[in-house]
C-alpha positions as CSV (number, residue, x, y, z in Angstrom):
1,X,0.0,0.0,0.0
2,X,1.4,3.5,-0.9
3,X,1.9,6.4,1.5
4,X,-1.2,8.2,0.3
5,X,-3.5,5.2,0.6
6,X,-2.0,4.4,4.0
7,X,-2.6,7.9,5.2
8,X,-6.0,8.0,3.7
9,X,-6.9,4.8,5.6
10,X,-5.5,6.1,8.8
11,X,-7.3,9.4,8.5
12,X,-10.6,7.5,7.8
13,X,-10.3,5.5,11.0
14,X,-9.3,8.5,13.2
15,X,-12.1,10.6,11.7
16,X,-14.7,7.9,12.5
17,X,-13.2,7.6,15.9
18,X,-13.5,11.2,16.8
19,X,-16.8,11.6,15.2
20,X,-18.6,8.7,16.9
21,X,-16.8,9.5,20.2
22,X,-18.1,13.0,20.2
23,X,-21.6,11.9,19.1
24,X,-21.7,9.6,22.1
25,X,-20.2,12.2,24.6
26,X,-22.5,14.9,23.3
27,X,-25.7,12.9,23.8
28,X,-27.9,15.6,22.4
29,X,-31.1,14.7,20.6
30,X,-30.2,16.8,17.6
31,X,-26.9,15.1,17.2
32,X,-28.5,11.7,17.5
33,X,-30.9,12.6,14.9
34,X,-28.1,13.3,12.4
35,X,-27.4,10.5,10.0
36,X,-24.4,8.3,10.8
37,X,-21.5,8.5,8.4
38,X,-22.6,5.7,6.3
39,X,-26.1,7.1,6.2
40,X,-25.2,10.6,5.2
41,X,-26.1,10.0,1.6
42,X,-26.6,6.9,-0.4
43,X,-24.2,8.2,-3.0
44,X,-21.6,9.5,-0.7
45,X,-18.0,9.5,-1.9
46,X,-16.7,8.1,1.5
47,X,-15.5,4.6,1.2
48,X,-18.1,2.2,2.9
49,X,-15.3,-0.3,3.5
50,X,-13.7,2.0,6.0
51,X,-16.9,2.8,7.7
52,X,-17.9,-0.9,8.1
53,X,-14.3,-1.7,9.3
54,X,-14.6,0.6,12.2
55,X,-17.9,-0.9,13.4
56,X,-18.0,-4.5,12.4
57,X,-20.5,-5.4,15.0
58,X,-23.2,-3.2,13.3
59,X,-25.5,-5.6,11.3
60,X,-25.8,-5.0,7.6
61,X,-28.2,-6.0,5.0
62,X,-27.2,-8.7,2.4
63,X,-27.2,-6.1,-0.4
64,X,-25.1,-3.6,1.6
65,X,-22.7,-6.3,2.7
66,X,-22.2,-7.4,-0.9
67,X,-21.5,-3.9,-2.2
68,X,-19.2,-3.1,0.8
69,X,-17.2,-6.3,0.3
70,X,-16.1,-5.1,-3.1
71,X,-13.9,-2.4,-1.7
72,X,-13.2,-4.0,1.7
73,X,-9.7,-5.2,2.6
74,X,-9.1,-8.1,4.9
75,X,-8.3,-7.4,8.5
76,X,-4.9,-8.9,8.1
77,X,-4.1,-6.5,5.2
78,X,-5.3,-3.6,7.3
79,X,-3.1,-4.6,10.3
80,X,-0.1,-5.0,8.1
81,X,-0.8,-1.6,6.5
82,X,-1.2,0.2,9.9
83,X,2.1,-1.4,11.1
84,X,3.9,0.7,8.5
85,X,2.6,3.9,10.0
86,X,5.1,5.5,12.5
87,X,3.8,6.8,15.8
88,X,4.9,10.3,14.9
89,X,2.7,10.3,11.7
90,X,-0.3,8.9,13.6
91,X,0.2,11.5,16.4
92,X,0.3,14.3,13.8
93,X,-3.0,13.1,12.2
94,X,-4.6,12.9,15.7
95,X,-3.3,16.4,16.6
96,X,-5.0,17.9,13.5
97,X,-8.4,16.2,14.3
98,X,-8.7,16.2,18.0
99,X,-9.9,19.8,18.3
100,X,-12.4,19.8,15.4
101,X,-16.1,19.9,16.2
102,X,-18.7,17.3,15.2
103,X,-19.8,19.4,12.2
104,X,-16.3,19.8,11.0
105,X,-15.7,16.1,11.3
106,X,-19.0,15.4,9.6
107,X,-17.9,17.7,6.8
108,X,-14.7,15.9,6.4
109,X,-16.7,12.6,6.2
110,X,-19.2,13.9,3.6
111,X,-17.3,16.6,1.6
112,X,-14.7,15.1,-0.7
113,X,-12.8,18.4,-1.3
114,X,-12.5,19.1,2.4
115,X,-11.3,15.5,3.0
116,X,-8.8,15.8,0.1
117,X,-7.4,19.1,1.3
118,X,-6.9,17.5,4.7
119,X,-5.2,14.6,3.2
120,X,-2.8,16.7,1.1
121,X,-1.9,18.7,4.2
122,X,-0.3,15.7,5.9
123,X,3.5,15.7,6.0
124,X,4.0,12.1,4.6
125,X,1.7,13.0,1.7
126,X,3.6,16.3,1.1
127,X,6.8,14.4,1.1
128,X,5.6,11.8,-1.4
129,X,4.2,14.4,-3.7
130,X,7.5,16.4,-3.5
131,X,9.4,13.3,-4.3
132,X,7.0,12.5,-7.1
133,X,7.4,16.1,-8.6
134,X,11.1,15.9,-8.3
135,X,11.3,12.6,-10.1
136,X,9.0,13.9,-12.8
137,X,11.1,17.0,-13.3
138,X,14.3,14.9,-13.4
139,X,12.7,12.6,-15.9
140,X,11.6,15.6,-18.1
141,X,15.1,17.0,-17.9
142,X,16.6,13.8,-19.0
143,X,14.2,13.6,-21.8
144,X,15.0,17.1,-22.9
145,X,18.7,16.3,-22.8
146,X,18.1,13.2,-24.9
147,X,16.2,15.2,-27.5
148,X,19.0,17.8,-27.6
149,X,21.6,15.1,-28.2
150,X,19.6,13.5,-31.0
151,X,21.2,15.7,-33.8
152,X,24.6,14.6,-32.6
153,X,23.5,10.9,-32.4
154,X,22.2,11.1,-35.9
155,X,25.5,12.7,-37.0
156,X,27.5,9.9,-35.4
157,X,25.3,7.3,-36.9
158,X,25.8,8.8,-40.4
159,X,29.5,8.7,-39.8
160,X,29.4,5.1,-38.7
161,X,27.4,4.2,-41.9
162,X,30.0,6.0,-44.1
163,X,32.9,4.3,-42.2
164,X,31.1,1.0,-42.6
165,X,30.4,1.3,-46.3
166,X,33.9,2.9,-47.3
167,X,36.8,2.5,-44.9
168,X,35.5,-0.7,-43.3
169,X,34.9,-2.3,-46.7
170,X,38.4,-1.4,-47.8
171,X,39.9,-2.7,-44.6
172,X,37.9,-5.9,-44.9
173,X,39.0,-6.5,-48.4
174,X,42.6,-6.0,-47.4
175,X,42.1,-8.4,-44.5
176,X,40.7,-11.0,-46.8
177,X,43.6,-10.7,-49.1
178,X,46.1,-11.0,-46.3
179,X,44.2,-14.0,-45.0
180,X,44.3,-15.7,-48.5
181,X,48.1,-15.1,-48.7
182,X,48.5,-16.5,-45.3
183,X,46.6,-19.6,-46.2
184,X,48.6,-20.0,-49.5
185,X,52.0,-19.6,-47.6
186,X,50.9,-22.1,-44.9
187,X,49.9,-24.5,-47.5
188,X,53.1,-24.0,-49.6
189,X,55.3,-24.7,-46.5
190,X,53.3,-27.5,-45.0
191,X,55.1,-30.8,-44.3
192,X,53.2,-32.7,-47.1
193,X,53.8,-29.8,-49.7
194,X,57.5,-29.8,-48.7
195,X,57.8,-33.6,-49.2
196,X,56.0,-33.5,-52.5
197,X,58.3,-30.8,-53.9
198,X,61.4,-32.6,-52.6
199,X,60.1,-35.8,-54.4
200,X,59.6,-33.8,-57.6
201,X,63.2,-32.4,-57.3
202,X,64.5,-36.0,-56.9
203,X,62.6,-37.3,-60.0
204,X,63.9,-34.4,-62.0
205,X,67.5,-34.9,-61.0
206,X,67.2,-38.6,-61.7
207,X,65.8,-37.8,-65.2
208,X,68.5,-35.3,-65.9
209,X,71.2,-37.9,-64.9
210,X,69.7,-40.6,-67.2
211,X,69.6,-38.0,-70.1
212,X,73.3,-37.3,-69.5
213,X,74.0,-41.0,-69.5
214,X,72.4,-41.3,-72.9
215,X,74.4,-38.5,-74.3
216,X,77.5,-40.3,-73.2
217,X,76.3,-43.5,-75.0
218,X,75.5,-41.5,-78.0
219,X,79.0,-39.9,-77.9
220,X,77.4,-36.5,-77.5
221,X,79.6,-35.7,-74.6
222,X,83.1,-36.6,-73.7
223,X,84.0,-38.8,-70.8
224,X,85.6,-36.1,-68.6
225,X,82.6,-33.8,-68.9
226,X,80.2,-36.7,-68.3
227,X,82.0,-37.8,-65.1
228,X,82.1,-34.3,-63.6
229,X,78.3,-33.6,-64.4
230,X,77.1,-37.0,-63.6
231,X,78.8,-37.1,-60.3
232,X,77.4,-33.8,-59.3
233,X,73.9,-34.8,-60.3
234,X,74.0,-38.1,-58.4
235,X,75.3,-36.3,-55.3
236,X,72.3,-34.0,-55.4
237,X,69.9,-36.8,-56.0
238,X,71.1,-38.9,-53.0
239,X,71.2,-35.8,-50.8
240,X,67.6,-35.1,-51.6
241,X,66.6,-38.7,-51.3
242,X,68.2,-38.9,-47.7
243,X,66.5,-35.6,-46.7
244,X,63.1,-37.0,-48.1
245,X,63.4,-40.2,-46.2
246,X,64.4,-38.4,-42.9
247,X,61.4,-35.9,-43.2
248,X,59.0,-38.7,-44.1
249,X,60.1,-40.9,-41.1
250,X,59.8,-37.8,-38.8
251,X,56.3,-36.9,-40.1
252,X,55.0,-40.5,-39.7
253,X,56.5,-40.9,-36.2
């Protein structure tokens, strides 16, 4: 229950307490002839649930009980609500009402405007209304500041859009190119690729040495030149063969 609802409920109870107490103490026939709070008018604004809650022993008709139960809160709810009221707040409400006459109390019970003015004069209600107004003003101020920043926000969005469509696109294209080169380099120097190229170099050297041997048989090259070139080729071939074997053994292990 909010502060205003809590204060309203407490004011209602205290009003009824003072009003009925003074009716009893006054004892005059004129005051006894006056209608009770719930009998002031059939269309009174005053909540019947509060009236009935202050005098639960008074019998009610089935129709009245049905209509009152619509706005009536349970006793446990009212007890929990009143437990949230500080003694100082209750004392301030009692101090405002204790010196009022029966007519003034009756007016508060029957006149909605008078009751509302009394409720708004309570310090807890003033505090809540003041906090509410402060929060509303702060919210409005933040909204104005946000609206003032809207042109700057739109400008930054346009800049982001330009960067995304121009500079970002260029940077992404360059990044993709570098990634492609990276993949090619890694593939070129991978162990399997190195073994394949080493095998190709071995086969090429072997073919060249066979070709040189045929040239010797066909007497296209003299013996001294053949020995020098053939020895060099075979040396290169066996060096590559040993390297290939060592690399292949290491890769498989």
